[in-house]
C-alpha positions as CSV (number, residue, x, y, z in Angstrom):
1,M,127.5,86.5,69.1
2,S,130.1,87.6,66.6
3,T,129.6,90.5,64.3
4,A,131.3,88.4,61.6
5,L,127.9,86.8,61.0
6,P,126.0,88.2,58.0
7,K,124.7,91.7,58.5
8,F,120.9,91.9,58.9
9,I,120.4,95.4,60.2
10,E,122.8,98.1,59.2
11,I,123.0,101.6,60.6
12,Q,125.3,103.7,58.5
13,N,126.5,107.2,59.8
14,V,123.0,108.1,61.1
15,E,122.3,111.5,62.7
16,Q,119.0,112.8,64.0
17,T,118.3,116.5,64.7
18,F,114.9,117.8,66.0
19,R,113.5,121.2,65.5
20,T,112.3,122.7,68.8
21,P,111.0,126.1,69.8
22,K,114.5,126.8,71.2
23,G,116.2,125.8,67.9
24,S,117.7,122.6,66.6
25,F,118.4,119.8,69.0
26,P,121.0,117.2,67.9
27,A,119.8,114.0,69.4
28,L,122.1,111.5,67.7
29,R,125.4,111.7,65.8
30,D,127.5,109.3,63.8
31,I,125.6,106.1,64.7
32,R,127.2,103.1,63.1
33,L,126.0,99.6,64.0
34,T,125.4,96.3,62.4
35,V,123.2,93.6,63.9
36,A,123.3,89.9,62.8
37,K,120.2,87.8,62.1
38,G,119.1,86.2,65.4
39,E,121.1,88.5,67.5
40,F,119.8,90.2,70.7
41,I,121.0,93.7,71.2
42,A,120.4,95.9,74.2
43,L,120.6,99.7,74.0
44,I,121.4,101.3,77.3
45,G,122.4,104.7,78.6
46,H,121.2,107.6,80.7
47,S,117.9,109.4,80.0
48,G,118.3,111.7,77.1
49,C,120.9,109.6,75.3
50,G,118.6,108.9,72.3
51,K,118.0,105.2,72.9
52,S,114.3,105.4,72.0
53,T,115.1,107.8,69.1
54,L,117.4,105.1,67.7
55,L,114.8,102.4,68.1
56,N,112.2,104.6,66.4
57,L,114.6,105.1,63.4
58,I,115.0,101.3,63.1
59,A,111.2,100.9,63.3
60,G,110.8,103.5,60.5
61,L,108.6,105.7,62.7
62,T,111.0,108.6,62.1
63,T,113.4,109.5,59.3
64,P,117.1,110.3,60.0
65,T,118.4,113.7,59.3
66,A,121.5,112.0,57.7
67,G,122.7,108.5,57.1
68,T,121.0,105.3,56.1
69,L,119.3,102.4,57.9
70,I,119.0,99.0,56.1
71,C,117.1,95.8,57.2
72,A,117.3,92.6,55.2
73,N,119.1,94.4,52.3
74,R,116.3,97.0,52.0
75,E,116.5,100.6,53.1
76,I,114.2,101.5,55.9
77,R,111.8,104.2,54.7
78,G,108.9,103.6,57.0
79,P,107.2,101.0,59.2
80,G,106.9,97.5,57.9
81,P,105.5,94.1,59.1
82,E,109.0,92.6,59.2
83,R,109.7,95.0,62.1
84,A,107.3,94.8,65.1
85,V,107.5,97.2,68.0
86,V,106.6,96.5,71.7
87,F,106.3,99.7,73.8
88,Q,106.4,100.2,77.5
89,N,102.8,101.2,77.3
90,H,101.1,98.1,75.9
91,S,98.7,100.2,73.7
92,L,95.9,97.7,73.7
93,L,92.4,98.7,72.6
94,P,90.4,98.5,75.8
95,W,87.1,97.6,74.2
96,L,88.5,94.5,72.5
97,T,89.4,91.2,74.1
98,C,93.0,89.9,74.2
99,F,92.2,87.7,71.3
100,E,90.7,90.6,69.2
101,N,93.7,92.8,70.0
102,V,96.1,90.2,68.6
103,Y,93.7,89.3,65.7
104,L,93.8,92.9,64.5
105,A,97.5,92.6,63.8
106,V,97.2,89.2,62.2
107,E,94.4,90.4,59.9
108,R,96.4,93.4,58.8
109,V,99.4,91.4,57.8
110,F,97.9,88.1,56.5
111,S,94.3,88.7,55.5
112,A,95.1,89.2,51.8
113,T,96.6,85.7,51.5
114,E,95.1,83.5,54.2
115,S,91.6,82.2,55.3
116,K,89.8,83.4,58.4
117,A,90.4,80.0,60.0
118,R,94.2,80.4,59.4
119,L,94.1,83.9,60.9
120,K,92.3,82.6,64.0
121,A,94.9,79.8,64.3
122,R,97.8,82.3,64.1
123,T,96.2,84.4,66.8
124,E,95.7,81.5,69.1
125,A,99.3,80.3,68.5
126,A,100.6,83.8,69.5
127,L,98.6,83.8,72.7
128,A,99.7,80.3,73.5
129,L,103.4,81.4,73.0
130,V,103.0,83.9,75.9
131,G,100.8,81.7,78.0
132,L,97.5,83.6,77.7
133,V,95.1,81.1,76.1
134,A,93.0,81.2,79.2
135,A,92.7,85.0,79.1
136,A,91.9,85.2,75.4
137,Q,88.3,86.5,75.9
138,K,89.1,88.9,78.7
139,R,89.5,92.7,78.0
140,P,92.5,94.7,79.1
141,G,90.7,96.1,82.1
142,E,90.2,92.6,83.4
143,I,93.9,91.5,83.5
144,S,97.1,92.5,85.2
145,G,99.8,94.8,83.9
146,G,102.1,91.9,83.2
147,M,99.4,90.1,81.3
148,K,98.7,93.2,79.2
149,Q,102.4,93.4,78.3
150,R,102.3,89.8,77.3
151,V,99.4,90.5,75.0
152,G,101.5,93.3,73.4
153,I,104.3,90.8,72.9
154,A,101.9,88.3,71.4
155,R,100.5,90.9,69.0
156,A,104.0,91.7,67.8
157,L,105.0,88.0,67.5
158,S,101.8,87.2,65.7
159,M,103.0,89.1,62.6
160,E,106.0,86.8,62.4
161,P,108.4,89.7,62.3
162,Q,112.0,89.3,61.3
163,V,112.9,92.0,63.9
164,L,111.4,92.6,67.3
165,L,111.9,96.1,68.6
166,M,111.2,96.6,72.3
167,D,111.2,100.0,74.1
168,E,111.6,99.3,77.9
169,P,108.7,96.7,77.7
170,F,109.0,95.7,81.3
171,G,110.0,99.1,82.8
172,A,106.6,99.8,84.4
173,L,106.2,96.4,86.0
174,D,107.0,95.3,89.6
175,A,110.3,93.4,90.1
176,L,108.8,89.9,90.3
177,T,106.6,90.3,87.2
178,R,109.5,91.9,85.3
179,A,111.8,88.9,86.1
180,R,109.1,86.4,85.1
181,L,108.6,88.2,81.7
182,Q,112.3,88.4,81.1
183,D,112.5,84.6,81.5
184,E,109.6,84.2,79.2
185,L,111.2,86.4,76.6
186,L,114.4,84.3,76.8
187,A,112.3,81.2,76.0
188,I,110.3,82.9,73.2
189,V,113.4,84.3,71.5
190,A,115.1,80.9,71.7
191,K,112.0,79.4,70.0
192,T,111.4,82.0,67.3
193,R,115.0,83.0,66.7
194,S,113.9,86.5,66.3
195,T,116.4,89.4,65.9
196,V,115.8,91.7,68.9
197,V,116.8,95.3,69.6
198,M,115.7,96.3,73.1
199,V,115.9,99.7,74.9
200,T,116.5,99.3,78.7
201,H,117.6,101.2,81.7
202,D,118.2,98.0,83.7
203,V,121.8,96.8,83.7
204,D,120.9,93.3,84.9
205,E,118.2,93.0,82.3
206,A,120.7,94.0,79.5
207,V,123.3,91.4,80.7
208,L,120.8,88.6,81.2
209,L,119.0,88.9,77.8
210,S,121.5,90.2,75.2
211,D,124.3,89.0,73.0
212,R,125.8,92.5,72.9
213,I,125.1,95.7,74.9
214,V,125.3,99.0,73.0
215,M,126.2,101.7,75.5
216,M,125.2,105.2,74.5
217,T,127.1,108.4,75.5
218,N,125.2,111.3,77.1
219,G,123.1,113.6,75.0
220,P,122.8,116.0,73.2
221,A,124.6,114.6,70.1
222,A,124.8,111.2,71.7
223,T,126.6,108.4,70.0
224,I,127.7,104.8,70.6
225,G,130.4,105.0,73.3
226,E,131.1,101.3,73.6
227,I,129.8,97.9,72.6
228,L,130.1,95.0,75.1
229,A,129.9,91.3,73.9
230,V,128.1,89.3,76.6
231,D,130.0,86.0,76.7
232,L,127.3,83.8,78.4
233,P,126.0,80.6,77.0
234,R,122.4,80.0,76.2
235,P,120.0,78.9,77.5
236,R,120.5,81.3,80.4
237,D,119.3,80.8,84.0
238,R,119.2,83.9,86.2
239,V,119.9,81.9,89.4
240,A,122.9,80.1,87.9
241,L,124.2,83.4,86.5
242,A,124.1,85.3,89.7
243,E,127.5,83.9,90.8
244,D,129.0,83.4,87.3
245,P,132.2,85.5,87.1
246,R,131.4,86.3,83.4
247,Y,128.0,87.8,84.4
248,L,129.5,89.8,87.1
249,Q,132.3,91.1,84.9
250,A,129.8,92.2,82.2
251,R,127.6,93.9,84.8
252,K,130.6,95.7,86.2
253,A,131.7,96.9,82.8
254,V,128.3,98.4,82.0
255,I,128.0,100.0,85.5
256,D,131.5,101.5,85.1
257,F,130.6,103.0,81.7
258,L,127.3,104.4,82.9
259,Y,128.2,105.7,86.3
260,T,131.9,106.5,86.1
261,R,132.7,107.4,82.5
262,Q,129.2,108.8,81.7
263,A,128.1,110.0,85.1
264,H,125.9,113.2,84.9
265,V,122.8,114.7,86.3
266,E,119.8,113.6,84.1
267,K,117.9,116.5,82.8
268,T,115.9,115.2,79.8
269,A,113.9,112.2,78.8
270,A,115.0,109.5,76.4
C-alpha cells in the first residue's frame, strides 16, 4: 500500500525518555511515520527496541517526551474510542460472560445515543465476527486461550474503532491456534477495512498480515531503521504464499535486518 494515500496517523519527530532509579532512559528517538487509512502496519524488532512503547503512544496511554502524534487530523492527547487496543493478555473480567465483557465496551461508547436493544445487537455482531456466538454465555475460565483472545478482539471491534492497535495478540498461543487467528484477522480486516498497527516478534506473521513492516533498531534510543513494503496481493493464503518468491524475498529482507544488521544479545524487555 503506497504512502501516497492520505495520511491517517502521523508520528512527527517523536521521542520518549523514561525516568528510572538509574537515571533517564531514552527509549525512542526521532520517530517519523505516516500510516494511511486502511493500512496494516507491523512493528518488529528485538526486545527492548520500543515497539510496545510506540504502540502505547499511538494509543494515548503515554505522552511523548517530544514530538507530536496525530490521528484523523486530531492530536493524540489520551485514549479515545477511535483507537482500540488488543494486548497479549486478553484482560477479560473473569466474573463476566464473553457477552458481558464485550457489552461493557459497547455500553461505554454508545450508551448515550443508542437503545439497549441496539447495544445488545452490536455485542452479538462483534461476537459473530470472531465466531463466538456459541460461547457468548461462557466465562473466561470456561474457554480456551485462543477463544479468550478472540473475545478481546471482539471487544475492540465492537467499538467500531478507526484504528486497531495490537500488541503481540497471538504471542502466547500455540502455533496452530496462532495460525488460525492470523487467518481470521486477515478476514476481519478485509471486512472492516480497519487501520491496524501491530507489534510482533514473528517474521512470518509480519509478512503474512501487513502492507508495510516497520523495522526498529536496537535500544536504547531506538528508531525506525527501515520500512519494507510487502508486495503481496490480498486476499492472502498462507499455503499459496509459502512458495511465492515475493513472500520469501520479504521474509529474507526482515531476517537480514534483524539478525545480521541488528544482531545483538537481548537484555531488556520491549
